C-alpha distance (Angstrom), angle and dihedral (degrees) to the residues before:
residue distance angle dihedral
M1 . . .
L2 3.80 . .
H3 3.79 89.9 .
F4 3.81 89.7 54.3
V5 3.82 92.1 52.4
T6 3.80 90.1 49.1
E7 3.79 89.9 52.8
I8 3.81 91.6 52.3
N9 3.81 91.8 48.4
F10 3.79 89.7 49.9
V11 3.81 92.6 51.3
T12 3.81 91.6 44.9
E13 3.80 90.0 52.0
I14 3.82 91.5 51.0
I15 3.81 91.2 49.6
R16 3.80 91.6 47.1
K17 3.81 91.1 51.7
S18 3.81 92.8 47.6
V19 3.80 91.6 50.0
K20 3.79 90.7 48.8
H21 3.81 88.8 49.6
L22 3.80 90.8 50.2
K23 3.78 91.6 49.2
N24 3.80 90.4 51.7
D25 3.81 90.0 50.1
F26 3.81 91.0 50.5
D27 3.81 91.3 48.0
T28 3.80 89.3 51.9
I29 3.81 92.5 48.4
E30 3.81 91.8 47.1
G31 3.79 90.4 47.8
T32 3.80 90.9 50.6
L33 3.80 92.6 48.4
Y34 3.80 90.5 47.7
V35 3.81 92.6 51.6
Q36 3.79 90.1 45.2
S37 3.80 91.7 51.9
Q38 3.81 89.2 50.8
L39 3.80 93.7 49.3
W40 3.79 98.3 40.2
P41 3.83 108.5 23.4
D42 3.84 90.6 172.6
V43 3.79 92.1 62.0
G44 3.81 95.5 59.7
T45 3.80 93.7 168.7
L46 3.77 136.2 30.0
D47 3.81 94.1 -102.9
G48 3.81 92.8 47.5
R49 3.80 97.4 -110.6
R50 3.78 118.3 122.9
Y51 3.78 123.5 -133.2
D52 3.79 103.4 -165.0
């Protein structure tokens, strides 16, 4: 039984780390897009189309 609980904790920890990683990636992408929109307001989006 203890082994089973340890397994679950291990899996939970992996998931938690992946989610944290994902969040960091999203923050980085959002930060990049924000900077880009400040530098080149005409661009608006990565592919150049505007969604106003």
